[in-house]
DSSP file (Angstrom, degrees, kcal/mol; ACC not computed):
  #  RESIDUE AA STRUCTURE BP1 BP2  ACC     N-H-->O    O-->H-N    N-H-->O    O-->H-N    TCO  KAPPA ALPHA  PHI   PSI    X-CA   Y-CA   Z-CA
    1    1 A X              0   0    0      0, 0.0     2,-0.0     0, 0.0     0, 0.0   0.000 360.0 360.0 360.0 142.8    0.0    0.0    0.0
    2    2 A X        -     0   0    0      1,-0.1     2,-0.3     0, 0.0     0, 0.0  -0.327 360.0-115.0 -66.5 141.4    1.3    3.5   -0.8
    3    3 A X        -     0   0    0      1,-0.1     2,-0.1    -2,-0.0    -1,-0.1  -0.570  32.7-112.4 -76.7 138.5    2.8    5.5    2.0
    4    4 A X        -     0   0    0     -2,-0.3     2,-0.2     1,-0.1    -1,-0.1  -0.443  32.1-112.6 -70.3 143.1    0.8    8.6    2.9
    5    5 A X        -     0   0    0     -2,-0.1     2,-0.2    31,-0.1    -1,-0.1  -0.532  27.5-140.3 -75.8 140.8    2.5   11.9    2.2
    6    6 A X     >  -     0   0    0     -2,-0.2     4,-2.2     1,-0.1     5,-0.2  -0.572  25.3-109.0 -93.5 164.3    3.6   14.1    5.2
    7    7 A X  H  > S+     0   0    0      1,-0.2     4,-2.7     2,-0.2     5,-0.2   0.897 120.3  53.9 -57.5 -40.6    3.2   17.8    5.3
    8    8 A X  H  > S+     0   0    0      1,-0.2     4,-2.3     2,-0.2    -1,-0.2   0.912 109.0  46.7 -63.3 -42.9    7.0   18.1    5.0
    9    9 A X  H  > S+     0   0    0      2,-0.2     4,-0.9     1,-0.2    -1,-0.2   0.865 112.9  50.0 -69.4 -33.9    7.2   16.0    1.9
   10   10 A X  H >< S+     0   0    0     -4,-2.2     3,-0.6     1,-0.2     4,-0.2   0.947 114.0  44.4 -66.5 -47.6    4.3   17.9    0.3
   11   11 A X  H >< S+     0   0    0     -4,-2.7     3,-1.1     1,-0.2    -2,-0.2   0.859 109.7  55.6 -66.6 -35.4    5.9   21.3    1.1
   12   12 A X  H 3< S+     0   0    0     -4,-2.3    -1,-0.2     1,-0.2    -2,-0.2   0.731 109.6  47.0 -71.6 -20.3    9.4   20.2   -0.1
   13   13 A X  T << S+     0   0    0     -4,-0.9     2,-0.4    -3,-0.6    -1,-0.2   0.323  86.0 110.9-101.5   6.6    8.0   19.2   -3.5
   14   14 A X    <   -     0   0    0     -3,-1.1     3,-0.1    -4,-0.2    -3,-0.0  -0.685  65.5-131.6 -85.7 129.6    6.0   22.3   -4.2
   15   15 A X        -     0   0    0     -2,-0.4     3,-0.1     1,-0.1    -2,-0.1  -0.322  38.3 -84.4 -70.3 162.4    7.3   24.6   -6.9
   16   16 A X        -     0   0    0      1,-0.1     2,-0.2    -2,-0.0    -1,-0.1  -0.299  55.1 -91.3 -64.2 153.9    7.7   28.3   -6.1
   17   17 A X        -     0   0    0     -3,-0.1     2,-0.1     1,-0.1    -1,-0.1  -0.460  41.3-122.3 -67.1 130.4    4.5   30.4   -6.6
   18   18 A X    >   -     0   0    0     -2,-0.2     3,-1.4     1,-0.1    -1,-0.1  -0.481  13.8-127.7 -71.9 147.1    4.3   31.9  -10.1
   19   19 A X  T 3  S+     0   0    0      1,-0.3    -1,-0.1    -2,-0.1    -2,-0.1   0.719 107.8  56.4 -67.6 -19.0    4.0   35.7  -10.2
   20   20 A X  T 3  S+     0   0    0      2,-0.0    -1,-0.3     0, 0.0     2,-0.1   0.170  74.2 145.1 -97.8  17.2    0.9   35.4  -12.4
   21   21 A X    <   -     0   0    0     -3,-1.4     2,-0.2     4,-0.1    -4,-0.0  -0.352  34.9-153.8 -62.5 130.4   -1.1   33.3   -9.9
   22   22 A X     >  -     0   0    0     -2,-0.1     4,-2.2     1,-0.1     3,-0.2  -0.600  28.5-104.0-101.5 162.8   -4.8   34.1  -10.0
   23   23 A X  H  > S+     0   0    0      1,-0.2     4,-2.6     2,-0.2     5,-0.2   0.906 121.9  52.3 -54.2 -43.7   -7.4   33.7   -7.3
   24   24 A X  H  > S+     0   0    0      1,-0.2     4,-2.3     2,-0.2    -1,-0.2   0.893 108.4  51.7 -61.1 -35.2   -8.9   30.6   -9.1
   25   25 A X  H  > S+     0   0    0     -3,-0.2     4,-2.3     2,-0.2    -1,-0.2   0.908 110.6  48.4 -64.0 -39.8   -5.5   29.1   -9.2
   26   26 A X  H  X S+     0   0    0     -4,-2.2     4,-2.9     2,-0.2    -2,-0.2   0.896 109.3  52.2 -66.8 -40.2   -5.1   29.7   -5.5
   27   27 A X  H  X S+     0   0    0     -4,-2.6     4,-2.5     2,-0.2    -2,-0.2   0.919 110.8  48.5 -60.8 -43.3   -8.5   28.2   -4.7
   28   28 A X  H  X S+     0   0    0     -4,-2.3     4,-2.4     2,-0.2    -2,-0.2   0.921 112.0  48.8 -62.3 -44.0   -7.5   25.1   -6.7
   29   29 A X  H  X S+     0   0    0     -4,-2.3     4,-2.5     1,-0.2    -2,-0.2   0.926 111.9  48.3 -61.5 -46.2   -4.2   24.9   -4.8
   30   30 A X  H  X S+     0   0    0     -4,-2.9     4,-3.0     1,-0.2    -1,-0.2   0.902 110.1  53.3 -61.1 -41.2   -6.0   25.3   -1.4
   31   31 A X  H  X S+     0   0    0     -4,-2.5     4,-2.6     2,-0.2     5,-0.2   0.923 110.0  46.7 -60.7 -45.3   -8.5   22.6   -2.4
   32   32 A X  H  X S+     0   0    0     -4,-2.4     4,-2.0     2,-0.2    -1,-0.2   0.921 114.6  46.9 -63.9 -43.1   -5.7   20.2   -3.3
   33   33 A X  H  X S+     0   0    0     -4,-2.5     4,-2.3     2,-0.2    -2,-0.2   0.911 111.7  51.8 -63.7 -41.5   -3.9   20.9    0.0
   34   34 A X  H  X S+     0   0    0     -4,-3.0     4,-2.5     1,-0.2    -2,-0.2   0.942 112.1  44.3 -60.9 -49.1   -7.1   20.6    2.0
   35   35 A X  H  X S+     0   0    0     -4,-2.6     4,-2.5     1,-0.2    -1,-0.2   0.820 110.7  55.7 -70.0 -27.9   -8.0   17.2    0.5
   36   36 A X  H  X S+     0   0    0     -4,-2.0     4,-2.0    -5,-0.2    -1,-0.2   0.911 109.3  47.2 -64.3 -41.3   -4.4   16.1    1.0
   37   37 A X  H  X S+     0   0    0     -4,-2.3     4,-1.3     2,-0.2    -2,-0.2   0.919 111.2  50.9 -64.7 -44.0   -4.7   17.0    4.7
   38   38 A X  H >X S+     0   0    0     -4,-2.5     4,-1.0     1,-0.2     3,-0.7   0.940 110.8  48.9 -58.5 -47.5   -8.0   15.2    4.9
   39   39 A X  H >< S+     0   0    0     -4,-2.5     3,-0.6     1,-0.2    -1,-0.2   0.878 107.3  55.5 -60.9 -37.1   -6.5   12.1    3.3
   40   40 A X  H 3< S+     0   0    0     -4,-2.0    -1,-0.2     1,-0.2    -2,-0.2   0.776 109.7  46.7 -67.7 -24.0   -3.5   12.3    5.8
   41   41 A X  H << S+     0   0    0     -4,-1.3    -1,-0.2    -3,-0.7    -2,-0.2   0.599  93.8  95.7 -91.5 -12.9   -6.0   12.2    8.7
   42   42 A X  S << S-     0   0    0     -4,-1.0     3,-0.1    -3,-0.6     2,-0.1  -0.521  80.0-116.8 -77.3 143.2   -8.1    9.3    7.3
   43   43 A X        -     0   0    0     -2,-0.2    -1,-0.1     1,-0.1     5,-0.1  -0.411  45.7 -84.5 -69.5 157.3   -7.3    5.8    8.5
   44   44 A X  S    S+     0   0    0      3,-0.1     2,-0.3    -2,-0.1     3,-0.2  -0.312  90.8  67.8 -58.7 146.7   -6.1    3.4    5.9
   45   45 A X  S >  S-     0   0    0      1,-0.1     3,-1.9    -3,-0.1     4,-0.2  -0.814 102.4 -40.0 132.3-172.5   -9.0    1.8    4.0
   46   46 A X  G >  S+     0   0    0      1,-0.3     3,-2.1    -2,-0.3     6,-0.3   0.801 122.1  66.8 -60.2 -32.7  -11.7    2.7    1.7
   47   47 A X  G 3  S+     0   0    0      1,-0.3    -1,-0.3    -3,-0.2     6,-0.1   0.545  84.5  72.8 -73.8  -3.2  -12.6    6.0    3.3
   48   48 A X  G <  S+     0   0    0     -3,-1.9     2,-0.4    -5,-0.1    -1,-0.3   0.542  83.4  90.2 -80.0  -6.2   -9.2    7.4    2.2
   49   49 A X  S <> S-     0   0    0     -3,-2.1     4,-1.8    -4,-0.2     3,-0.4  -0.760  78.0-138.3 -93.4 135.9  -10.7    7.5   -1.3
   50   50 A X  H  > S+     0   0    0     -2,-0.4     4,-2.4     1,-0.2     5,-0.2   0.885 102.4  56.4 -57.9 -42.2  -12.5   10.6   -2.4
   51   51 A X  H  > S+     0   0    0      1,-0.2     4,-2.3     2,-0.2    -1,-0.2   0.871 105.9  51.1 -62.2 -36.2  -15.3    8.6   -4.1
   52   52 A X  H  > S+     0   0    0     -3,-0.4     4,-2.5    -6,-0.3    -1,-0.2   0.904 109.8  49.2 -67.1 -40.8  -16.1    6.8   -0.8
   53   53 A X  H  X S+     0   0    0     -4,-1.8     4,-2.4     2,-0.2    -2,-0.2   0.895 111.4  50.1 -65.3 -38.2  -16.3   10.1    1.1
   54   54 A X  H  X S+     0   0    0     -4,-2.4     4,-2.2     2,-0.2    -2,-0.2   0.917 111.3  48.4 -64.7 -43.2  -18.6   11.5   -1.6
   55   55 A X  H  X S+     0   0    0     -4,-2.3     4,-2.5     2,-0.2    -2,-0.2   0.921 111.2  50.5 -62.9 -44.1  -20.9    8.4   -1.4
   56   56 A X  H  X S+     0   0    0     -4,-2.5     4,-2.0     1,-0.2    -2,-0.2   0.939 111.0  47.9 -59.8 -47.7  -21.0    8.6    2.4
   57   57 A X  H  X S+     0   0    0     -4,-2.4     4,-1.6     1,-0.2    -1,-0.2   0.882 111.7  51.1 -62.1 -37.7  -22.0   12.3    2.3
   58   58 A X  H  X S+     0   0    0     -4,-2.2     4,-2.6     1,-0.2    -1,-0.2   0.923 110.4  48.1 -64.5 -44.1  -24.7   11.6   -0.3
   59   59 A X  H  < S+     0   0    0     -4,-2.5    51,-0.2     1,-0.2    -1,-0.2   0.803 106.0  58.3 -69.4 -27.9  -26.1    8.8    1.8
   60   60 A X  H  < S+     0   0    0     -4,-2.0     3,-0.3    -5,-0.2    -1,-0.2   0.922 114.1  38.6 -63.3 -42.1  -26.1   11.0    4.9
   61   61 A X  H  < S+     0   0    0     -4,-1.6     2,-0.3     1,-0.2    -2,-0.2   0.861 137.3  14.3 -74.8 -36.8  -28.3   13.4    3.0
   62   62 A X  S  < S-     0   0    0     -4,-2.6     3,-0.4    -5,-0.1    -1,-0.2  -0.708  76.7-167.5-146.1  86.4  -30.4   10.8    1.3
   63   63 A X        +     0   0    0     -3,-0.3    46,-0.2    -2,-0.3    -3,-0.1  -0.377  65.9  42.5 -73.1 150.9  -30.2    7.3    2.6
   64   64 A X  S    S+     0   0    0     44,-1.9    -1,-0.2     1,-0.2    45,-0.2   0.798  73.6 155.8  87.2  29.9  -31.6    4.4    0.6
   65   65 A X  E     -A  108   0A   0     43,-0.8    43,-3.2    -3,-0.4    -1,-0.2  -0.504  43.6-113.8 -85.0 157.2  -30.5    5.2   -2.9
   66   66 A X  E  >  -A  107   0A   0     41,-0.2     4,-2.0    -2,-0.2     3,-0.3  -0.557  29.5-112.3 -82.2 156.4  -30.0    2.7   -5.7
   67   67 A X  H  > S+     0   0    0     39,-0.5     4,-2.3     1,-0.2     5,-0.2   0.892 118.6  52.6 -57.3 -42.1  -26.5    2.2   -7.0
   68   68 A X  H  > S+     0   0    0      1,-0.2     4,-2.4     2,-0.2    -1,-0.2   0.858 107.0  52.9 -64.1 -35.0  -27.4    3.8  -10.3
   69   69 A X  H  > S+     0   0    0     -3,-0.3     4,-2.6     2,-0.2    -1,-0.2   0.887 108.6  50.1 -66.9 -38.5  -28.8    6.9   -8.5
   70   70 A X  H  X S+     0   0    0     -4,-2.0     4,-2.3     2,-0.2     6,-0.2   0.944 111.8  47.7 -63.0 -48.4  -25.5    7.2   -6.6
   71   71 A X  H  X>S+     0   0    0     -4,-2.3     5,-2.1     1,-0.2     4,-0.8   0.921 115.1  45.1 -59.5 -45.8  -23.5    7.0   -9.8
   72   72 A X  H  <5S+     0   0    0     -4,-2.4     3,-0.4     1,-0.2    -1,-0.2   0.914 113.8  48.5 -66.8 -43.3  -25.7    9.5  -11.6
   73   73 A X  H  <5S+     0   0    0     -4,-2.6    -1,-0.2     1,-0.2    -2,-0.2   0.890 119.8  37.0 -65.0 -39.9  -25.8   12.0   -8.8
   74   74 A X  H  <5S-     0   0    0     -4,-2.3    -1,-0.2    -5,-0.2    -2,-0.2   0.466 105.7-123.8 -93.3  -2.4  -22.0   11.9   -8.2
   75   75 A X  T  <5 +     0   0    0     -4,-0.8     2,-0.3    -3,-0.4    -3,-0.2   0.915  63.9 140.5  58.2  44.7  -21.1   11.7  -11.9
   76   76 A X      < -     0   0    0     -5,-2.1    -1,-0.2    -6,-0.2    -2,-0.1  -0.832  58.1 -99.8-113.1 154.8  -19.1    8.5  -11.2
   77   77 A X     >  -     0   0    0     -2,-0.3     4,-2.4     1,-0.1     5,-0.2  -0.414  28.6-120.4 -72.0 150.3  -19.0    5.4  -13.4
   78   78 A X  H  > S+     0   0    0      1,-0.2     4,-2.6     2,-0.2     5,-0.2   0.905 113.4  50.8 -58.3 -43.9  -21.1    2.5  -12.4
   79   79 A X  H  > S+     0   0    0      1,-0.2     4,-2.5     2,-0.2    -1,-0.2   0.898 109.7  50.9 -62.8 -37.4  -18.1    0.1  -12.1
   80   80 A X  H  > S+     0   0    0      2,-0.2     4,-2.5     1,-0.2    -2,-0.2   0.929 112.5  45.8 -63.5 -45.0  -16.4    2.6   -9.8
   81   81 A X  H  X S+     0   0    0     -4,-2.4     4,-3.0     2,-0.2     5,-0.3   0.912 112.0  52.4 -63.7 -42.6  -19.4    3.0   -7.6
   82   82 A X  H  X S+     0   0    0     -4,-2.6     4,-2.2    -5,-0.2    -2,-0.2   0.928 112.0  44.7 -59.5 -46.9  -19.9   -0.8   -7.5
   83   83 A X  H  X S+     0   0    0     -4,-2.5     4,-2.0     2,-0.2    -1,-0.2   0.923 115.1  47.8 -64.5 -44.8  -16.3   -1.4   -6.4
   84   84 A X  H  X S+     0   0    0     -4,-2.5     4,-2.7     1,-0.2    -2,-0.2   0.922 112.2  48.9 -63.8 -44.6  -16.4    1.4   -3.8
   85   85 A X  H  X S+     0   0    0     -4,-3.0     4,-2.7     1,-0.2    -1,-0.2   0.892 108.4  54.1 -62.9 -39.3  -19.7    0.2   -2.4
   86   86 A X  H  X S+     0   0    0     -4,-2.2     4,-2.0    -5,-0.3    -1,-0.2   0.918 112.5  43.6 -60.8 -42.6  -18.4   -3.4   -2.2
   87   87 A X  H  X S+     0   0    0     -4,-2.0     4,-1.5     2,-0.2    -2,-0.2   0.881 112.7  51.7 -71.4 -37.8  -15.4   -2.2   -0.1
   88   88 A X  H  <>S+     0   0    0     -4,-2.7     5,-2.6     1,-0.2     6,-0.7   0.894 110.8  49.2 -64.0 -38.4  -17.5    0.1    2.0
   89   89 A X  H ><5S+     0   0    0     -4,-2.7     3,-1.6     1,-0.2    -2,-0.2   0.907 107.3  54.3 -66.3 -41.3  -19.8   -2.8    2.8
   90   90 A X  H 3<5S+     0   0    0     -4,-2.0    -1,-0.2     1,-0.3    -2,-0.2   0.825 108.5  49.8 -61.9 -30.8  -16.8   -5.0    3.7
   91   91 A X  T 3<5S-     0   0    0     -4,-1.5    -1,-0.3    -5,-0.1    -2,-0.2   0.414 118.5-114.3 -88.6   2.1  -15.8   -2.4    6.2
   92   92 A X  T < 5S+     0   0    0     -3,-1.6    22,-0.4     2,-0.2    21,-0.4   0.663  83.2 118.6  80.3  16.7  -19.3   -2.3    7.7
   93   93 A X  S   <S+     0   0    0     -5,-2.6    18,-2.2    20,-0.2     2,-0.3   0.770  75.8  23.4 -87.6 -27.5  -20.1    1.3    6.6
   94   94 A X  E     -B  110   0A   0     -6,-0.7     2,-0.3    16,-0.3    16,-0.2  -0.904  62.6-159.3-133.7 162.3  -23.1    0.5    4.3
   95   95 A X  E     -B  109   0A   0     14,-2.9    14,-3.0    -2,-0.3     2,-0.4  -0.944  14.0-133.5-136.3 160.3  -25.6   -2.2    3.9
   96   96 A X  E     -B  108   0A   0     -2,-0.3     2,-0.4    12,-0.2    12,-0.2  -0.933  20.8-176.8-117.1 139.0  -27.9   -3.3    1.1
   97   97 A X  E     -B  107   0A   0     10,-2.4    10,-3.2    -2,-0.4     2,-0.2  -0.998  28.0-117.2-135.4 140.5  -31.5   -4.1    1.3
   98   98 A X  E     -B  106   0A   0     -2,-0.4     8,-0.2     8,-0.2     2,-0.2  -0.493  41.1-105.8 -70.2 143.9  -34.0   -5.3   -1.2
   99   99 A X  E >   -B  102   0A   0      6,-3.3     3,-1.6     3,-0.7     6,-0.2  -0.507  36.0-108.5 -72.2 134.4  -36.9   -2.9   -1.8
  100  100 A X  T 3  S+     0   0    0      1,-0.2    -1,-0.1    -2,-0.2    -3,-0.0  -0.446 105.3  16.5 -62.7 132.1  -40.2   -3.9   -0.3
  101  101 A X  T 3  S+     0   0    0     -2,-0.2    -1,-0.2    -3,-0.0     2,-0.2   0.144 126.9  55.8  91.3 -20.1  -42.5   -5.0   -3.0
  102  102 A X  E X   - B   0  99A   0     -3,-1.6     3,-1.8     3,-0.2    -3,-0.7  -0.723  58.0-175.0-147.1  92.8  -39.8   -5.4   -5.7
  103  103 A X  E 3  S+     0   0A   0      1,-0.3    -1,-0.1    -2,-0.2    -3,-0.1   0.596  81.1  70.1 -64.9 -11.4  -37.0   -7.7   -4.7
  104  104 A X  E 3  S+     0   0A   0     -6,-0.1     2,-0.5    -5,-0.1    -1,-0.3   0.742  86.2  77.7 -77.4 -21.7  -35.1   -6.8   -7.9
  105  105 A X  E <   -     0   0A   0     -3,-1.8    -6,-3.3    -6,-0.2     2,-0.5  -0.774  64.9-167.0 -94.8 127.1  -34.4   -3.3   -6.6
  106  106 A X  E     - B   0  98A   0     -2,-0.5   -39,-0.5    -8,-0.2     2,-0.3  -0.946   3.2-160.0-115.1 131.4  -31.6   -3.0   -4.0
  107  107 A X  E     -AB  66  97A   0    -10,-3.2   -10,-2.4    -2,-0.5     2,-0.5  -0.827  13.5-130.1-112.1 151.3  -31.1    0.1   -2.0
  108  108 A X  E     -AB  65  96A   0    -43,-3.2   -44,-1.9    -2,-0.3   -43,-0.8  -0.850  27.3-179.3-104.1 130.7  -28.0    1.3   -0.2
  109  109 A X  E     - B   0  95A   0    -14,-3.0   -14,-2.9    -2,-0.5     2,-0.2  -0.951  28.5-114.8-129.1 147.4  -28.2    2.4    3.5
  110  110 A X  E     - B   0  94A   0     -2,-0.3   -16,-0.3   -16,-0.2     2,-0.1  -0.568  30.2-139.7 -74.0 143.7  -25.6    3.7    6.0
  111  111 A X     >  -     0   0    0    -18,-2.2     4,-2.3    -2,-0.2     5,-0.2  -0.433  31.9 -97.9 -90.2 174.2  -25.0    1.4    8.9
  112  112 A X  H  > S+     0   0    0      1,-0.2     4,-2.4     2,-0.2     5,-0.2   0.893 128.9  53.9 -59.4 -38.4  -24.5    2.7   12.5
  113  113 A X  H  > S+     0   0    0    -21,-0.4     4,-2.4     1,-0.2    -1,-0.2   0.890 107.3  50.8 -63.5 -38.8  -20.8    2.4   11.9
  114  114 A X  H  > S+     0   0    0    -22,-0.4     4,-2.2   -21,-0.3    -2,-0.2   0.898 110.9  47.8 -64.8 -41.0  -21.2    4.6    8.7
  115  115 A X  H  X S+     0   0    0     -4,-2.3     4,-2.2     2,-0.2    -2,-0.2   0.886 111.6  50.2 -67.3 -38.4  -23.1    7.2   10.7
  116  116 A X  H  X S+     0   0    0     -4,-2.4     4,-2.3     2,-0.2    -2,-0.2   0.915 109.6  51.4 -64.6 -42.8  -20.5    7.2   13.4
  117  117 A X  H  X S+     0   0    0     -4,-2.4     4,-2.7     1,-0.2    -2,-0.2   0.922 109.2  51.1 -58.7 -44.3  -17.8    7.6   10.8
  118  118 A X  H  X S+     0   0    0     -4,-2.2     4,-2.7     1,-0.2    -2,-0.2   0.916 108.9  50.4 -60.7 -44.5  -19.6   10.6    9.3
  119  119 A X  H  X S+     0   0    0     -4,-2.2     4,-1.9     1,-0.2    -1,-0.2   0.917 112.7  46.6 -61.3 -43.4  -20.0   12.2   12.8
  120  120 A X  H  X S+     0   0    0     -4,-2.3     4,-2.1     2,-0.2    -2,-0.2   0.904 112.4  50.5 -64.3 -41.3  -16.2   11.8   13.4
  121  121 A X  H  X S+     0   0    0     -4,-2.7     4,-2.4     1,-0.2    -2,-0.2   0.895 108.7  51.6 -65.3 -40.1  -15.4   13.1    9.9
  122  122 A X  H  X S+     0   0    0     -4,-2.7     4,-2.1     2,-0.2    -1,-0.2   0.897 109.3  50.2 -64.1 -39.5  -17.6   16.2   10.4
  123  123 A X  H  X S+     0   0    0     -4,-1.9     4,-1.9     2,-0.2    -2,-0.2   0.910 110.9  49.4 -64.2 -41.6  -15.8   16.9   13.7
  124  124 A X  H  X S+     0   0    0     -4,-2.1     4,-2.2     1,-0.2    -2,-0.2   0.900 110.4  50.5 -63.7 -40.9  -12.4   16.6   12.0
  125  125 A X  H  X S+     0   0    0     -4,-2.4     4,-2.8     2,-0.2    -1,-0.2   0.863 107.4  53.6 -66.4 -35.9  -13.6   18.9    9.2
  126  126 A X  H  X S+     0   0    0     -4,-2.1     4,-2.4     2,-0.2    -1,-0.2   0.905 108.6  49.7 -63.7 -40.2  -14.7   21.5   11.7
  127  127 A X  H  X S+     0   0    0     -4,-1.9     4,-2.1     2,-0.2    -2,-0.2   0.908 111.8  48.3 -64.6 -40.5  -11.3   21.4   13.3
  128  128 A X  H  X S+     0   0    0     -4,-2.2     4,-2.9     2,-0.2    -2,-0.2   0.911 109.8  52.5 -65.0 -41.8   -9.7   21.9    9.8
  129  129 A X  H  X S+     0   0    0     -4,-2.8     4,-2.1     1,-0.2    -2,-0.2   0.935 109.6  49.2 -56.9 -46.7  -12.1   24.8    9.1
  130  130 A X  H  < S+     0   0    0     -4,-2.4     4,-0.2     1,-0.2    -1,-0.2   0.905 111.9  48.5 -60.4 -42.2  -11.0   26.4   12.4
  131  131 A X  H >< S+     0   0    0     -4,-2.1     3,-1.1     1,-0.2    -1,-0.2   0.923 112.3  48.7 -64.4 -44.6   -7.3   26.0   11.5
  132  132 A X  H 3< S+     0   0    0     -4,-2.9    -1,-0.2     1,-0.2    -2,-0.2   0.837 112.8  47.6 -64.1 -33.5   -7.8   27.4    8.0
  133  133 A X  T >< S+     0   0    0     -4,-2.1     3,-2.0    -5,-0.2    -1,-0.2   0.290  78.1 136.1 -96.7  10.2   -9.7   30.4    9.3
  134  134 A X  T <  S+     0   0    0     -3,-1.1     3,-0.1     1,-0.3    -3,-0.1  -0.344  74.3  17.4 -56.6 133.9   -7.3   31.4   12.1
  135  135 A X  T 3  S+     0   0    0      1,-0.3     2,-0.4    -2,-0.0    -1,-0.3   0.402  94.9 122.1  85.2  -3.0   -6.6   35.1   12.1
  136  136 A X    <   -     0   0    0     -3,-2.0    -1,-0.3     4,-0.0     2,-0.1  -0.791  55.9-137.4 -93.1 133.3   -9.7   36.0   10.0
  137  137 A X     >  -     0   0    0     -2,-0.4     4,-2.5    -3,-0.1     5,-0.2  -0.344  28.3-105.3 -77.0 168.4  -12.2   38.4   11.5
  138  138 A X  H  > S+     0   0    0      1,-0.2     4,-2.5     2,-0.2     5,-0.2   0.898 123.8  51.3 -60.4 -39.6  -15.9   37.7   11.1
  139  139 A X  H  > S+     0   0    0      2,-0.2     4,-2.3     1,-0.2    -1,-0.2   0.913 110.4  47.5 -64.9 -43.3  -16.1   40.5    8.5
  140  140 A X  H  > S+     0   0    0      2,-0.2     4,-2.8     1,-0.2    -2,-0.2   0.896 111.7  51.0 -64.9 -40.0  -13.2   39.0    6.5
  141  141 A X  H  X S+     0   0    0     -4,-2.5     4,-2.5     2,-0.2    -2,-0.2   0.923 111.0  47.8 -62.8 -44.4  -14.8   35.6    6.7
  142  142 A X  H  X S+     0   0    0     -4,-2.5     4,-2.1     2,-0.2    -2,-0.2   0.904 113.1  48.6 -63.4 -40.6  -18.1   37.0    5.4
  143  143 A X  H  X S+     0   0    0     -4,-2.3     4,-2.4     2,-0.2    -2,-0.2   0.915 111.2  49.6 -66.2 -43.0  -16.3   38.9    2.6
  144  144 A X  H  X S+     0   0    0     -4,-2.8     4,-2.8     1,-0.2     5,-0.2   0.923 110.7  50.3 -61.0 -44.7  -14.3   35.8    1.6
  145  145 A X  H  X S+     0   0    0     -4,-2.5     4,-2.5     1,-0.2    -1,-0.2   0.895 109.7  51.2 -60.4 -40.4  -17.5   33.7    1.5
  146  146 A X  H  X S+     0   0    0     -4,-2.1     4,-2.1     2,-0.2    -2,-0.2   0.918 112.0  46.4 -64.0 -43.0  -19.2   36.4   -0.6
  147  147 A X  H  X S+     0   0    0     -4,-2.4     4,-2.2     2,-0.2    -2,-0.2   0.934 114.6  46.3 -64.4 -46.0  -16.3   36.3   -3.1
  148  148 A X  H  X S+     0   0    0     -4,-2.8     4,-2.7     1,-0.2    -2,-0.2   0.878 110.8  53.0 -66.4 -37.0  -16.1   32.5   -3.3
  149  149 A X  H  X S+     0   0    0     -4,-2.5     4,-2.9    -5,-0.2    -1,-0.2   0.916 108.7  50.2 -62.1 -42.8  -19.9   32.3   -3.7
  150  150 A X  H  X S+     0   0    0     -4,-2.1     4,-2.3     2,-0.2    -2,-0.2   0.909 111.0  49.0 -63.0 -41.8  -19.7   34.7   -6.6
  151  151 A X  H  X S+     0   0    0     -4,-2.2     4,-2.1     2,-0.2    -2,-0.2   0.932 112.9  47.2 -62.2 -45.8  -16.9   32.6   -8.2
  152  152 A X  H  X S+     0   0    0     -4,-2.7     4,-2.8     1,-0.2    -2,-0.2   0.921 112.0  50.2 -61.9 -44.3  -18.9   29.5   -7.7
  153  153 A X  H  X S+     0   0    0     -4,-2.9     4,-2.7     1,-0.2    -1,-0.2   0.883 108.5  52.8 -63.1 -38.7  -22.1   31.1   -9.2
  154  154 A X  H  X S+     0   0    0     -4,-2.3     4,-2.1     2,-0.2    -1,-0.2   0.920 112.2  45.4 -61.3 -43.3  -20.1   32.3  -12.2
  155  155 A X  H  X S+     0   0    0     -4,-2.1     4,-2.7     2,-0.2    -2,-0.2   0.923 113.4  48.8 -67.2 -44.0  -18.9   28.8  -12.9
  156  156 A X  H  X S+     0   0    0     -4,-2.8     4,-2.6     1,-0.2    -2,-0.2   0.900 110.5  51.5 -62.0 -40.4  -22.3   27.3  -12.4
  157  157 A X  H  X S+     0   0    0     -4,-2.7     4,-2.2     2,-0.2    -1,-0.2   0.919 111.6  47.4 -62.2 -43.1  -23.9   29.9  -14.7
  158  158 A X  H  X S+     0   0    0     -4,-2.1     4,-2.2     2,-0.2    -2,-0.2   0.916 112.5  48.7 -64.4 -43.8  -21.3   29.0  -17.3
  159  159 A X  H  X S+     0   0    0     -4,-2.7     4,-2.1     1,-0.2    -2,-0.2   0.891 110.9  51.3 -63.8 -38.7  -21.8   25.3  -16.9
  160  160 A X  H  X S+     0   0    0     -4,-2.6     4,-2.3     2,-0.2    -1,-0.2   0.902 109.7  49.1 -64.5 -41.7  -25.6   25.8  -17.2
  161  161 A X  H  X S+     0   0    0     -4,-2.2     4,-2.3     1,-0.2    -2,-0.2   0.879 109.8  52.0 -68.3 -35.7  -25.3   27.8  -20.4
  162  162 A X  H  X S+     0   0    0     -4,-2.2     4,-2.3     2,-0.2    -1,-0.2   0.904 109.7  49.7 -63.1 -41.1  -23.0   25.1  -21.9
  163  163 A X  H  X S+     0   0    0     -4,-2.1     4,-1.6     2,-0.2    -2,-0.2   0.914 111.6  48.0 -64.2 -43.1  -25.6   22.5  -21.0
  164  164 A X  H  X S+     0   0    0     -4,-2.3     4,-1.3     1,-0.2    -2,-0.2   0.896 111.3  50.6 -66.0 -39.6  -28.4   24.5  -22.6
  165  165 A X  H  < S+     0   0    0     -4,-2.3     4,-0.5     1,-0.2     3,-0.3   0.899 109.6  51.2 -63.0 -40.6  -26.3   25.1  -25.8
  166  166 A X  H >< S+     0   0    0     -4,-2.3     3,-0.6     1,-0.2    -1,-0.2   0.816 107.9  52.4 -66.3 -31.4  -25.6   21.4  -26.0
  167  167 A X  H 3< S+     0   0    0     -4,-1.6    -1,-0.2     1,-0.2    -2,-0.2   0.783 102.5  59.7 -74.9 -26.9  -29.3   20.5  -25.8
  168  168 A X  T 3<        0   0    0     -4,-1.3    -1,-0.2    -3,-0.3    -2,-0.2   0.604 360.0 360.0 -77.7 -12.0  -30.1   22.9  -28.6
  169  169 A X    <         0   0    0     -3,-0.6    -1,-0.2    -4,-0.5    -2,-0.1   0.481 360.0 360.0 -77.9 360.0  -27.9   21.1  -31.1
């Protein structure tokens, strides 16, 4: 199994900041560093994979989905979801149940262990949020959120217009 990267190894392999770095480039960099930190805090196993964490968060919001619904919602391939769910089930994080009235339909549910994992992960993310926002005033935090929301909305608007253009062809 691959050895997890330490903060020191990540920092020692980072190239110098380019003078033309833009805010979106910085957001991307922060995102990669953030998820690297999350991975470094995860125990070895399936939950060190991004797709497993996405599936868990989706099931927290909407338990009892079909495998195809998970794949479509998360924009993951069916084989990838199948493999991830199989490993999550082996670790006791999810369970499968046949749908009442139609035994051909199988739904995916979080187990108590999966819910406990989610609670622990949320606490860890809150600690990371606190660490990231050290030294920011409430006003600065609100302003940063407003800027990031505007960036996200611009991207979503662009993606929506691309989708509409593609449908018109």
